[in-house]
C-alpha positions, 0 to 999 in steps of 0.5 A: 533454479526458477525462483522469480518474484510474482507478487507484493504487498502494498504498504503505507508509511509516512515519512515525517522528520523528526517523527522517530529516530528514522523519520518514518512513521508506520501504520500503528502510529497514524491509522487511528488519526486517519479513522478519527479523521474519516480519512482512512477510506480515502487514503486506503483507496489511494494505497490500493491504486498505487499498488496496482499502478506500480504492478502495471508498470512492473508488468510492462517492464517485464512482459515475458514474466508472469504478471505480478500480483499485490496484496493490500490489507483493508480495514472494516470502513473500507470494505463497507464503503461504496 
């Protein structure tokens, strides 16, 4: 068997005690607020940065395996930002 993990998706969750039964807010719970406040681009940049940082760490930890890739959802404002 040659099954290997070769990629991952960078996802954001907000751990907010009391917000839900598990204390986790999902993007549909907080992205509208980020959009309204103008913070969605900055948070999106952070998600991409952290996803790439984690992939680089995995690539350093496992140098003989194929390089990991990261996928990430982006919104229209993020694509339009400089």
